Every structure is written in C-alpha cells, then in structure tokens.
C-alpha positions in Angstrom: 17.8 -37.4 -42.3 15.1 -35.7 -40.2 16.4 -34.1 -37.1 15.8 -36.0 -33.8 12.9 -34.5 -32.0 13.8 -33.1 -28.6 11.9 -34.5 -25.7 10.0 -31.9 -23.6 11.7 -30.8 -20.4 9.1 -32.3 -18.1 9.5 -35.9 -19.5 12.6 -36.7 -17.4 10.9 -35.2 -14.3 7.9 -37.4 -14.9 10.0 -40.5 -15.4 11.9 -39.8 -12.1 8.6 -39.3 -10.3 7.2 -42.5 -11.6 10.3 -44.4 -10.7 10.2 -43.0 -7.2 6.6 -44.1 -6.7 7.4 -47.6 -7.9 10.2 -47.9 -5.2 7.9 -46.9 -2.4 7.2 -49.5 0.2 6.0 -49.5 3.8 9.4 -48.8 5.3 9.9 -45.9 2.9 6.5 -44.4 3.8 7.3 -44.7 7.6 10.7 -43.1 6.9 9.0 -40.1 5.1 6.5 -39.7 7.9 9.2 -39.6 10.5 11.1 -36.9 8.6 7.8 -35.0 8.2 7.1 -35.3 11.9 10.6 -33.9 12.8 10.0 -30.9 10.6 6.5 -30.4 12.0 7.9 -30.5 15.6 10.5 -27.9 14.6 7.9 -25.7 13.2 5.9 -26.0 16.4 8.9 -25.1 18.5 9.7 -22.1 16.3 6.1 -20.9 16.1 5.6 -17.6 17.8 9.1 -16.3 17.0 10.3 -13.9 14.3 12.4 -16.7 12.9 9.4 -18.7 11.7 8.9 -16.3 8.8 12.5 -16.6 7.7 12.3 -20.4 7.9 9.1 -20.5 5.8 10.6 -18.2 3.2 13.8 -20.2 3.0 11.9 -23.6 2.7 9.7 -22.1 0.0 12.6 -20.7 -1.9 14.6 -24.0 -1.7 11.6 -26.0 -2.8 10.9 -23.8 -5.8 14.5 -23.9 -6.9 14.8 -27.6 -6.6 11.6 -28.2 -8.6 12.7 -25.8 -11.2 16.2 -27.2 -11.5 14.9 -30.7 -11.9 12.1 -29.8 -14.2 14.2 -27.8 -16.6 17.4 -29.8 -16.2 19.5 -26.9 -14.9 22.7 -28.9 -14.3 25.0 -25.9 -13.5 22.5 -24.4 -11.1 21.9 -27.8 -9.4 25.7 -28.2 -9.1 25.9 -24.8 -7.4 23.2 -25.7 -4.9 24.9 -29.0 -4.0 28.2 -27.2 -3.4 26.4 -24.5 -1.3 24.6 -27.0 0.9 27.5 -27.7 3.3 28.0 -24.0 3.8 24.3 -23.6 4.7 24.6 -26.4 7.2 27.3 -24.5 8.9 25.7 -21.1 8.6 22.3 -22.0 9.9 23.4 -22.9 13.5 25.4 -19.7 13.6 22.5 -17.5 12.4 19.9 -19.2 14.5 22.1 -19.7 17.6 19.8 -17.9 20.1 16.7 -19.6 18.8 18.4 -23.1 18.9 19.5 -22.5 22.4 16.0 -21.5 23.4 14.6 -24.5 21.6 16.9 -26.9 23.4 16.0 -25.2 26.7 12.3 -25.7 26.0 12.8 -29.4 25.2 14.5 -29.9 28.6 11.6 -28.4 30.5 8.8 -30.6 31.5 5.5 -29.5 30.2 7.0 -27.1 27.6 4.6 -28.5 24.9 1.7 -26.9 26.7 3.0 -23.5 25.6 2.0 -24.4 22.1 -1.7 -24.7 22.9 -3.8 -21.9 21.7 -5.3 -19.9 24.6 -8.8 -18.8 23.9 -9.6 -16.0 26.4 -12.0 -13.2 26.2 -10.3 -9.9 25.2 -12.8 -7.6 26.9 -11.3 -7.8 30.4 -7.8 -7.2 28.9 -9.0 -4.2 26.9 -10.8 -2.8 30.1 -7.7 -3.2 32.2 -5.4 -1.5 29.6 -7.8 1.3 29.1 -8.3 2.0 32.8 -4.5 1.9 33.4 -3.8 4.2 30.5 -6.4 6.8 31.6 -4.9 6.9 35.2 -1.3 7.2 33.8 -2.4 10.0 31.5 -4.2 11.8 34.3 -1.1 11.6 36.6 1.4 12.2 33.8 3.1 8.9 34.3 4.9 7.8 31.1 4.0 4.3 30.0 4.7 1.8 27.2 2.6 -1.3 26.8 3.2 -3.8 24.0 0.7 -6.5 23.1 2.2 -9.6 21.5 0.2 -11.0 18.6 1.2 -13.7 16.1 5.0 -12.9 16.0 6.6 -13.8 19.3 8.5 -11.2 21.3 10.4 -13.6 23.6 13.8 -12.1 22.7 12.5 -8.7 24.1 10.9 -10.4 27.1 14.2 -11.8 28.1 15.7 -8.2 28.3 13.3 -7.3 31.1 12.1 -8.6 34.4 9.8 -11.6 33.9 6.5 -11.3 35.8 4.0 -13.8 34.3 1.3 -12.0 36.2 -2.4 -11.6 35.5 -3.3 -8.3 33.7 -4.9 -5.7 36.0 -5.1 -1.9 35.9 -3.6 -1.7 39.4 -0.5 -3.7 38.4 0.1 -1.8 35.2 -0.2 1.5 37.0 2.2 0.3 39.7 4.7 -0.8 37.0 4.8 2.7 35.5 4.8 4.7 38.7 7.5 7.3 38.3 9.5 6.1 41.3 9.0 2.3 40.6 12.1 0.3 39.6 10.3 -1.1 36.5 8.9 2.1 35.0 11.7 2.4 32.5 11.2 0.2 29.4 8.1 -1.6 28.2 5.6 -4.0 29.7 4.9 -6.9 27.2 1.5 -8.5 27.4 1.1 -12.1 26.2 -2.4 -13.5 26.1 -4.0 -12.6 29.4 -0.7 -12.2 31.2 2.0 -9.6 31.7 5.0 -11.5 30.5 7.6 -9.0 31.6 8.3 -5.4 32.4 11.2 -3.0 32.0 11.9 -4.6 28.6 14.3 -3.0 26.1 12.8 -2.4 22.6 14.4 -1.5 19.3 14.3 2.2 18.4 12.9 3.4 15.1 15.3 5.2 12.8 12.5 7.3 11.2 13.9 10.8 10.8 10.4 12.4 10.8 10.0 11.6 14.6 11.1 14.9 16.0 9.8 17.3 18.7 9.5 17.2 22.4 6.2 15.1 22.4 7.9 12.2 20.6 10.5 10.8 22.9 12.2 7.4 23.4 8.9 5.7 24.3 7.4 6.7 20.9 10.5 5.7 19.0 10.5 2.3 20.8 6.8 1.8 20.1 7.4 2.6 16.4 10.5 0.4 16.3 8.8 -2.7 17.8 5.8 -2.4 15.5 8.0 -2.0 12.5 9.7 -5.3 13.2 6.7 -7.3 14.3 2.9 -7.3 14.2 2.7 -6.2 17.9 0.5 -3.3 19.0 2.0 -0.7 21.3 0.2 1.8 23.6 2.2 4.9 24.7 1.3 7.4 27.4 3.3 10.6 27.2 4.9 11.6 30.4 5.0 15.3 29.4 1.5 15.7 27.8 -0.5 12.7 29.0 -1.4 12.0 25.3 -2.4 8.4 24.7 -1.1 6.9 21.4 -1.7 3.5 19.8 1.0 2.3 17.3 0.7 -0.6 14.8 2.9 -1.2 11.7 4.8 2.0 12.6 1.6 4.1 12.2 0.4 6.2 15.1 -3.1 7.0 16.2 -2.7 9.9 18.7 -4.8 11.9 21.2 -7.1 9.0 22.1 -9.8 9.4 24.8 -11.3 6.5 26.7 -14.0 5.7 24.0 -11.6 5.8 21.1 -8.9 3.8 23.0 -11.3 1.0 23.7 -12.5 1.1 20.1 -9.0 0.8 18.7 -8.0 -2.0 21.1 -11.2 -4.0 20.4 -10.5 -3.7 16.7 -7.0 -5.1 17.1 -8.2 -8.0 19.2 -10.9 -9.0 16.7 -10.1 -11.5 13.9 -8.0 -9.6 11.4 -9.4 -8.7 7.9 -7.7 -6.9 5.0 -9.3 -3.6 5.8 -9.2 -3.2 9.6 -6.4 -0.6 9.6 -8.2 1.4 6.9 -11.4 1.3 8.9 -9.6 2.6 12.0 -7.8 5.4 10.2 -11.0 6.4 8.5 -12.8 6.5 11.8 -10.2 8.8 13.4 -9.1 10.9 10.4 -10.9 14.3 10.3 -12.9 14.7 7.1 -11.7 17.4 4.8 -14.3 20.1 4.2 -15.6 20.5 0.8 -15.8 23.9 -0.9 -18.9 25.7 0.3 -19.2 23.9 3.6 
C-alpha cells in the first residue's frame, strides 16, 4: 500500500484561519476593535518611557512564537507557553509596578491626554539658551550638567529632582548651577522647550576607562544616562571649564561656542543613519599623511 501523504504544516493553520473568518460577525469585529483600542491607549500612556521598548520587544516575541507554534504544530512548546502565561500575568505587575502607578496617576489627572500631543517648537532658541549658559558656566568655572530628553522618556529621573517646568533661558540655567545655589548638584533635564527639573540624580557609568581628574561624577553621570537612553548630555567641567557633549556614551570634548552650537543643532535635526559619523568626522583631527 502506498504510504499516506503527509499534509504540509501550513494546511491546519490555513484551515483554522478560514474557520475564524467564517465566524466573524459585527459583534466580533466590535469586540476586536475594543481590544485593539485598549492596547493602543496603553501604548500611548507608555510612550516616552524606557518601558515602551521592552513592551514592544515582548509583544513581537510572543507574536512570532505563537505564529510559529501554530504554523508548525509545536504542541510541546505551545503547552509550555500556556503554563507560563499565569506566571507572566503575575510577574508583569511586579516588574512594571512604578510605570503602572504612574499610568494610573496620569489617568486620574484631568487633561493628562494633552501630554501625548507632539509639541512642534523651533529648536534655535533652545540651542541659543543652552550655548549661552554653557559659555558663562565655563568662563566662571561653574560645573554644570544639562540633559536633553529625546524619544526615550526620563520621567523616572525627573522625579528624583526638584520639578520646575520652567521656560528654558540662559539666566535660569546659570542660576541653577551657581556654585552656592541649592540646585547646583545633579542634572537639569530639558523636555521640549521647558526645564522639567533640576538637581536630578542620574545613573553612573561603570566604564573603567573614565579616569583622571578632568572626568568626575558629572562626566560619569552624563555617560551613564546616554548609555541607557537616547538623551544628549552637556557637561561643563568645574575644574577646567571644558564643555563636553555626550551621546550614546561617546564624548565630544573641548567645544567652543561655534562647535557647541553645531553639535546641538545636529542633534535637534531629524535623525539620519550617519549623523553621529558626520559629527565625529567634523571634530576629529585628520591624520597627517607621510610627506605632509
């Protein structure tokens, strides 16, 4: 007798999909749309925080695993996932406890949804204010650490400092980092065109290569925050007055006014795949060829 031909793996998956489509009605579509709306609202509430990348990665991983297990009939693997689901439902609130608390707090505030609107403001006044403040701090040897929030939110670090929500101006930045001012220790975090908070505590980098008198706690904090987020940090050394811009843990040091403005304008422009390479190329001394 000829051997029974084995059906392709994708046939059961196609049959289940066809059966699911046949069962769809108006109530089912509304039900699916409501579930989608809930997930969309959660993504909006988590947008601007470091958790959003973890959530996206987890959803992508679970989706790929579920499709693969149904497509290839991985019964043992599917059973393991079903058994692990209750554990995940308990673990998620524990892992995301600070974010869930902040989310519920935002839901209880009137007008919290306005925070999710994109603010389109010109970056030139912001760059001008930062540059002027850094030059004065450098001249007077006042140490300073300014962090610019970008796509990844820094709310957890904002909450460690003194909330200001003040308009960015060189006078206010200089006053914050005045050596006898109560807010001069820590970082000032900029969000959009506002100073969100000052005297904020940042994570320190564990890079063992950061040694020497010129690289103190401010430089370690600037490197640490840019290693864990896409933020840009500007450091003014208290001892030498050297201005440094840090992004992705990489430092551009000894910046004058022209170069500082150039770097900040580059970071505020729409990002491309080669912006960091262009900046490094612009400020890296060319090696002399033999015979020069």
